[in-house]
C-alpha positions as CSV (number, residue, x, y, z in Angstrom):
1,M,108.7,34.1,-10.4
2,V,111.6,31.8,-11.3
3,A,110.3,31.4,-14.8
4,T,110.3,35.1,-15.3
5,T,113.8,35.5,-14.0
6,M,115.0,32.7,-16.3
7,E,113.3,34.3,-19.3
8,E,115.0,37.7,-18.4
9,L,118.4,36.0,-18.2
10,H,118.0,34.2,-21.5
11,K,116.9,37.4,-23.1
12,E,119.9,39.3,-21.7
13,L,122.3,36.6,-22.8
14,S,120.8,36.6,-26.3
15,E,121.3,40.4,-26.4
16,K,124.9,40.1,-25.3
17,K,125.5,37.4,-28.0
18,A,124.0,39.8,-30.6
19,E,126.4,42.6,-29.4
20,L,129.3,40.2,-29.7
21,R,128.2,39.3,-33.3
22,C,128.1,43.1,-34.0
23,L,131.6,43.5,-32.6
24,Q,132.9,40.6,-34.7
25,D,131.3,42.0,-37.8
26,E,132.9,45.4,-37.1
27,L,136.3,43.7,-36.6
28,S,135.9,41.9,-39.9
29,T,135.2,45.2,-41.5
30,R,138.4,46.5,-39.9
31,D,140.3,43.5,-41.3
32,N,138.8,44.3,-44.7
33,E,140.0,47.8,-44.4
34,R,143.4,46.5,-43.5
35,A,143.3,44.5,-46.6
36,S,142.6,47.7,-48.5
37,D,145.6,49.1,-46.7
38,G,147.6,46.3,-48.4
39,S,146.6,47.7,-51.7
40,L,147.8,51.1,-50.4
41,Q,151.2,49.4,-49.7
42,S,151.2,48.2,-53.3
43,L,150.6,51.8,-54.3
44,R,153.5,52.8,-52.1
45,S,155.7,50.2,-53.7
46,M,154.7,51.5,-57.1
47,V,155.5,55.0,-56.0
48,M,158.9,53.8,-54.8
49,A,159.4,52.1,-58.1
50,L,158.5,55.3,-59.8
51,Q,160.8,57.3,-57.6
52,K,163.6,54.8,-58.4
53,E,162.8,55.1,-62.1
54,N,162.9,58.9,-61.6
55,S,166.3,58.7,-60.0
56,D,167.4,56.4,-62.9
57,L,166.1,58.9,-65.3
58,K,167.9,61.7,-63.5
59,I,171.1,59.7,-63.7
60,A,170.5,59.1,-67.4
61,K,169.7,62.7,-67.8
62,G,173.0,63.6,-66.1
63,S,174.9,61.2,-68.3
64,L,173.1,62.6,-71.3
65,Y,173.8,66.1,-70.2
66,E,177.4,65.2,-69.8
67,E,177.4,63.7,-73.2
68,L,175.6,66.7,-74.6
69,V,178.2,68.9,-73.0
70,N,180.9,66.8,-74.4
71,M,179.1,66.8,-77.7
72,E,178.8,70.6,-77.7
73,S,182.4,70.9,-76.8
74,T,183.2,68.6,-79.6
75,T,180.9,70.5,-81.9
76,Q,182.6,73.7,-81.0
77,K,185.8,72.1,-81.7
78,V,184.4,70.8,-84.9
79,D,183.1,74.3,-85.7
80,N,186.4,75.8,-85.0
81,S,188.0,73.3,-87.1
82,T,185.5,73.4,-90.0
83,S,187.4,75.7,-91.9
84,D,190.2,73.2,-91.8
85,V,188.3,70.0,-92.3
86,D,185.3,71.0,-94.5
87,N,186.3,68.5,-96.9
88,F,186.1,65.7,-94.5
89,S,183.0,63.4,-94.7
90,D,182.9,62.7,-91.0
91,V,181.4,66.1,-90.2
92,E,178.0,65.2,-91.7
93,K,177.9,62.1,-89.7
94,V,178.7,64.0,-86.6
95,K,175.9,66.5,-87.4
96,D,173.4,63.7,-87.9
97,E,174.4,62.1,-84.6
98,M,174.0,65.5,-82.9
99,A,170.6,66.0,-84.3
100,S,169.5,62.6,-83.2
101,L,171.0,63.2,-79.8
102,K,169.1,66.5,-79.5
103,K,165.9,64.8,-80.3
104,A,166.6,62.1,-77.8
105,L,167.5,64.8,-75.3
106,Q,164.3,66.6,-75.9
107,G,162.3,63.4,-75.5
108,A,164.1,62.7,-72.3
109,F,163.4,66.2,-71.0
110,H,159.7,65.7,-71.9
111,E,159.6,62.4,-70.1
112,R,161.4,63.9,-67.2
113,D,158.8,66.7,-66.9
114,R,155.9,64.2,-67.2
115,A,157.5,62.0,-64.5
116,L,158.1,64.9,-62.3
117,Q,154.4,65.9,-62.6
118,N,153.3,62.4,-61.9
119,L,155.7,62.2,-59.0
120,S,154.5,65.4,-57.4
121,R,150.8,64.3,-57.9
122,L,151.6,60.9,-56.4
123,K,153.5,62.4,-53.5
124,Q,150.6,64.7,-52.7
125,H,148.2,61.8,-53.0
126,L,150.4,59.7,-50.7
127,L,150.6,62.4,-48.2
128,D,146.9,62.8,-48.1
129,K,146.4,59.1,-48.0
130,D,148.9,58.8,-45.2
131,L,147.2,61.5,-43.2
132,E,143.8,59.8,-43.7
133,D,145.2,56.4,-42.9
134,Q,146.9,57.8,-39.8
135,E,143.7,59.4,-38.6
136,K,141.7,56.3,-39.4
137,M,144.2,54.1,-37.8
138,D,144.1,56.2,-34.7
139,E,140.3,56.1,-34.7
140,D,140.4,52.4,-35.4
141,S,142.8,51.7,-32.6
142,K,140.7,53.7,-30.2
143,V,137.5,51.9,-31.4
144,I,139.3,48.5,-31.2
145,E,140.5,49.3,-27.6
146,E,137.0,50.3,-26.7
147,L,135.5,47.2,-28.3
148,R,138.1,45.0,-26.6
149,A,137.2,46.6,-23.3
150,I,133.5,46.1,-24.1
151,C,134.2,42.5,-25.1
152,E,136.0,41.9,-21.8
153,Q,133.1,43.5,-19.9
154,Q,130.6,41.4,-21.9
155,R,132.6,38.2,-21.3
156,A,132.8,38.9,-17.6
157,H,129.1,39.7,-17.7
158,I,128.4,36.5,-19.7
159,V,130.4,34.5,-17.1
160,Q,128.3,36.1,-14.4
161,L,125.2,35.4,-16.4
162,E,126.2,31.8,-16.9
163,R,126.8,31.4,-13.2
164,A,123.5,33.0,-12.4
165,L,121.9,30.8,-15.1
166,K,123.4,27.7,-13.4
167,V,122.0,28.9,-10.1
168,E,118.7,29.6,-11.6
169,M,118.7,26.2,-13.3
170,T,119.3,24.6,-9.9
171,K,116.5,26.7,-8.5
172,Q,114.4,25.8,-11.5
173,E,114.9,22.1,-10.8
174,E,113.9,22.6,-7.2
175,S,111.0,24.7,-8.3
176,K,110.1,21.9,-10.8
177,K,110.1,19.4,-7.9
178,T,107.9,21.7,-5.8
179,I,105.7,22.4,-8.8
180,N,105.3,18.6,-9.4
181,D,104.4,18.2,-5.7
182,E,102.0,21.1,-6.0
183,R,100.6,19.7,-9.2
184,S,99.9,16.3,-7.6
185,R,98.3,18.1,-4.7
186,S,96.4,20.3,-7.1
187,N,95.3,17.2,-9.1
188,E,93.9,15.8,-5.9
189,Q,92.2,19.1,-5.2
190,I,90.9,19.1,-8.8
191,E,89.4,15.6,-8.3
192,D,87.8,16.8,-5.1
193,L,86.6,19.9,-6.8
194,Q,85.2,17.9,-9.7
195,Y,83.3,15.7,-7.3
196,K,82.0,18.8,-5.6
197,L,81.3,20.2,-9.0
198,A,79.2,17.1,-9.9
199,N,77.3,17.6,-6.6
200,C,76.9,21.2,-7.4
201,M,75.6,20.4,-10.9
202,N,73.1,18.0,-9.4
203,A,72.1,20.7,-6.9
204,L,72.0,23.1,-9.8
205,E,69.7,20.8,-11.8
206,S,67.4,20.6,-8.8
207,K,67.6,24.4,-8.5
208,D,66.8,24.7,-12.2
209,Q,63.8,22.5,-11.6
210,E,62.8,24.6,-8.6
211,L,63.3,27.7,-10.8
212,L,61.0,26.2,-13.4
213,N,58.5,25.5,-10.7
214,L,59.0,29.1,-9.4
215,Q,58.6,30.4,-12.9
216,S,55.4,28.5,-13.4
217,A,54.3,29.8,-9.9
218,L,55.3,33.3,-11.1
219,G,53.2,32.9,-14.2
220,Q,50.3,31.8,-12.0
221,Y,51.1,34.8,-9.7
222,Y,50.9,37.1,-12.7
223,A,47.7,35.6,-13.8
224,E,46.4,35.9,-10.2
225,S,47.6,39.5,-10.1
226,E,45.7,40.3,-13.3
227,A,42.7,38.5,-11.9
228,K,43.3,40.6,-8.7
229,E,43.3,43.8,-10.8
230,R,40.1,42.7,-12.4
231,L,38.7,41.8,-9.0
232,G,39.7,45.3,-7.8
233,D,36.9,46.9,-9.7
234,D,34.6,44.1,-8.4
235,L,35.9,44.8,-4.9
236,A,35.0,48.5,-5.2
237,M,31.6,47.6,-6.4
238,A,31.4,44.9,-3.6
239,R,32.4,47.5,-1.1
240,E,29.5,49.7,-2.2
241,A,27.3,46.7,-2.0
242,L,28.9,45.8,1.4
243,A,28.0,49.3,2.7
244,K,24.4,48.7,1.6
245,L,24.5,45.1,3.0
246,S,26.0,46.3,6.3
247,E,22.7,48.0,7.1
248,S,20.7,45.0,6.1
249,L,23.3,42.9,8.1
250,K,22.3,44.7,11.3
251,V,18.7,43.9,10.6
252,A,19.8,40.3,9.8
253,N,21.8,40.1,13.0
254,Q,18.7,40.9,14.9
255,G,16.8,38.2,13.0
256,I,19.8,35.9,13.7
257,E,19.4,36.5,17.4
258,I,15.8,35.6,17.1
259,S,16.6,32.5,15.0
260,R,19.3,31.5,17.5
261,R,16.7,31.5,20.2
262,E,14.4,29.5,18.0
263,K,17.3,27.2,17.1
264,D,17.9,26.5,20.7
265,E,14.2,25.6,21.1
266,V,14.4,23.5,17.9
267,V,17.6,21.7,19.2
268,A,15.7,20.9,22.4
269,K,12.8,19.6,20.4
270,L,15.3,17.7,18.1
271,S,16.8,16.1,21.1
272,Q,13.4,15.1,22.2
273,A,12.6,13.8,18.7
274,E,15.9,11.8,18.7
275,K,14.9,10.3,22.0
276,M,11.5,9.5,20.5
277,L,13.3,8.1,17.4
278,A,15.5,5.9,19.6
279,D,12.4,4.8,21.5
280,G,10.7,4.1,18.1
281,K,13.7,2.1,16.9
282,R,13.7,0.1,20.1
283,S,9.9,-0.5,19.7
284,L,10.6,-1.4,16.0
285,Q,13.2,-3.8,17.1
286,K,10.8,-5.3,19.6
287,L,8.1,-5.5,16.9
288,E,10.6,-7.3,14.6
289,D,11.3,-9.7,17.4
290,D,7.6,-10.2,17.9
291,N,7.1,-10.6,14.2
292,S,9.8,-13.3,14.0
293,R,8.2,-15.1,16.9
294,L,4.7,-14.7,15.2
295,R,6.1,-16.0,12.0
296,H,7.5,-19.0,13.7
297,A,4.1,-19.5,15.4
298,L,2.4,-19.0,12.1
299,E,4.5,-21.7,10.5
300,Q,3.5,-24.0,13.3
301,S,-0.1,-23.0,12.8
302,M,0.2,-23.5,9.1
303,T,1.3,-27.1,9.6
304,T,-1.6,-27.7,12.0
305,V,-4.0,-25.9,9.6
306,N,-2.8,-27.9,6.7
307,R,-3.5,-31.0,8.7
308,M,-6.9,-29.8,9.8
309,S,-7.9,-28.4,6.4
310,L,-8.1,-31.8,4.9
311,D,-11.2,-32.5,7.0
312,S,-12.6,-28.9,7.3
313,D,-13.0,-27.8,3.7
314,N,-16.8,-27.9,3.9
315,S,-17.0,-26.1,7.3
316,V,-16.2,-22.4,8.1
317,D,-16.0,-20.8,11.6
318,R,-18.6,-18.1,12.1
319,R,-16.0,-15.8,13.6
320,I,-14.1,-15.9,10.3
321,V,-17.3,-14.9,8.5
322,I,-17.9,-12.1,11.0
323,K,-14.3,-10.9,10.5
324,L,-14.6,-10.9,6.8
325,L,-17.9,-9.0,6.8
326,V,-16.5,-6.4,9.3
327,T,-13.4,-6.0,7.1
328,Y,-15.5,-5.7,4.0
329,F,-17.6,-2.8,5.4
330,Q,-14.6,-1.1,7.1
331,R,-12.8,-1.0,3.7
332,N,-15.7,0.5,1.9
333,H,-16.8,-2.6,0.1
334,S,-13.2,-3.6,-0.9
335,K,-13.2,-5.8,-4.0
336,E,-10.2,-7.8,-2.6
337,V,-12.1,-8.7,0.6
338,L,-15.1,-9.7,-1.5
339,D,-13.0,-11.9,-3.7
340,L,-11.6,-13.5,-0.6
341,M,-15.1,-14.1,0.7
342,V,-16.1,-15.7,-2.6
343,R,-13.2,-18.1,-2.5
344,M,-13.4,-18.9,1.2
345,L,-17.1,-19.5,1.2
346,G,-17.2,-21.3,-2.1
347,F,-19.7,-19.2,-4.0
348,S,-21.3,-20.7,-7.0
349,E,-21.2,-19.1,-10.5
350,E,-24.7,-17.9,-10.0
351,D,-23.9,-16.3,-6.7
352,K,-20.9,-14.6,-8.2
353,Q,-23.0,-13.1,-11.0
354,R,-25.4,-11.9,-8.5
355,I,-22.9,-10.0,-6.4
356,G,-21.1,-8.9,-9.6
357,S,-17.7,-10.2,-8.6
358,A,-17.2,-13.0,-11.1
359,Q,-13.5,-13.3,-11.8
360,S,-11.4,-15.7,-13.8
361,N,-8.1,-15.2,-12.0
362,V,-7.9,-15.4,-8.1
363,G,-5.3,-15.8,-5.5
364,K,-2.5,-13.6,-7.0
365,V,-1.8,-11.3,-4.0
366,V,0.3,-12.8,-1.2
367,V,0.8,-10.7,1.9
368,R,3.8,-11.3,4.2
369,G,2.5,-9.5,7.3
370,V,0.9,-11.0,10.3
371,L,-2.5,-9.8,11.7
372,G,-2.9,-9.5,15.4
373,L,-5.4,-12.4,15.4
374,P,-3.7,-15.8,15.9
375,G,-4.0,-18.5,13.2
376,R,-5.4,-20.9,15.8
377,L,-8.8,-19.3,15.3
378,V,-8.9,-21.2,12.0
379,G,-9.8,-24.7,12.8
380,G,-12.6,-26.9,14.0
381,L,-15.8,-27.7,12.4
382,V,-19.0,-25.9,13.4
383,G,-22.3,-27.6,12.6
384,G,-25.6,-26.1,11.6
385,N,-25.2,-23.3,14.3
386,S,-22.8,-21.4,12.0
387,A,-24.5,-18.3,10.6
388,G,-22.4,-18.3,7.5
389,K,-22.4,-22.1,7.0
390,S,-22.2,-23.1,3.4
391,T,-22.6,-26.5,2.0
392,H,-20.5,-25.6,-1.0
393,A,-16.8,-26.5,-0.9
394,P,-14.3,-24.2,-2.6
395,Q,-13.6,-25.1,-6.1
396,D,-10.1,-23.6,-6.2
397,N,-6.8,-25.5,-5.9
398,Q,-6.2,-23.6,-2.6
399,S,-7.6,-24.8,0.7
400,F,-9.6,-22.6,3.0
401,A,-6.7,-22.3,5.4
402,D,-4.4,-21.0,2.7
403,L,-7.0,-18.3,1.8
404,W,-7.4,-17.3,5.4
405,V,-3.7,-17.1,6.0
406,D,-3.3,-14.9,2.8
407,F,-5.9,-12.6,4.0
408,L,-4.4,-12.2,7.5
409,L,-0.9,-11.7,6.1
410,K,-2.1,-9.0,3.7
411,E,-3.9,-7.1,6.3
412,T,-0.9,-7.2,8.7
413,E,1.4,-6.0,6.0
414,E,-0.9,-3.1,5.1
415,R,-1.0,-2.0,8.8
416,E,2.8,-2.1,9.1
417,K,3.3,-0.1,5.9
418,Q,0.8,2.5,7.1
419,K,2.6,2.8,10.5
420,A,6.1,3.0,8.8
421,S,4.9,5.7,6.4
422,E,3.4,7.7,9.2
423,A,6.6,7.5,11.2
424,A,8.7,8.5,8.2
425,A,6.5,11.4,7.4
426,R,6.6,12.6,11.0
427,L,10.5,12.4,11.1
428,S,10.9,14.1,7.7
429,H,8.6,16.9,8.8
430,E,10.6,17.4,12.0
431,E,13.9,17.4,10.2
432,N,12.6,20.0,7.7
433,Q,11.5,22.2,10.5
434,T,14.9,22.0,12.3
435,T,16.8,22.7,9.1
436,S,14.6,25.7,8.2
437,R,15.0,27.2,11.7
438,S,18.8,26.6,11.7
439,A,19.1,28.3,8.3
């Protein structure tokens, strides 16, 4: 607001100064015209000189006229007296002088007429010039008075403008102070705004990142929408298929009700089977404990058998022979049992060829199970009362006790494997039944 008023005052002051310059130029032109009036004064002085010369010429004319009159009077006197003085030589001289005087008089008349013409022309010119100058002077005086009044008004207005300018300058100084204060406050606000702008830029960057994520999501949405349009046709076909399947669903629901009932029965059986499985696990744990105890007892028996086998290589308990024979026939003439009998009873090569069981490599199979019969049955010597008594000792590196233990361990392991396979088959069969019924 203050700046605009100051600019207006400066503009108005410059306009007033321009008007003053115009007035000064006009006054200078008036002065130049006055200088031209000086030349008019010189013309007037020239006219006065011409008038004076005219008066002088008039005086000379009068004098010449008087002389002419005098000369005429003298000529008349001379004419009257010519008759008397024709012989005088002075008459010719007088005539010559009179002729010259007439010529001079005619020239004076001619000069007078020309001077009168010039004088009349100059008088008319001076009258016209005086009238023009008088009118111009009146107009110039009026214009000068108006210009002086305008100058006075402009000076008064300039004084007022200078006072207003001083007031505005003081106001401008105050406004500068206030503006500086406001500028300092605005600088602080700008710093705060810059800090906020930095925060906003960081937020904007995060928003840009979110926008990129949204654009990627939008692209996925467009892809999904296209897929949705493609799936629309599939949905129509699926609805038709659904209408067809709804009918079959009713039938399936009925079957599901039946299967649910069967499932409940299967769940009950499964719970029973789980109980049986838990019982089986407990029995298995018990068997493992018994097995560990039997192994410990077997180790003890092995130590005793090894001690006893040193003296009992040539004797065999008949119960062992009975057990071997029973096992041989139970296993449908098993070759392994026959090989064991050959090694335990110490068959000769001839006996081996007879029974068709001659082998070069024996004692490869080692069984880690335990048979129900205790190892203590292997032992003491039986004399000639033994039915399977043989006088031939085994020719292998293994003792009779080692062969007997291998046989018992192998038989026990086969029994345990058979039981475990039967239990696993039974559990798998029950699980298959439960899964098929639940499906």
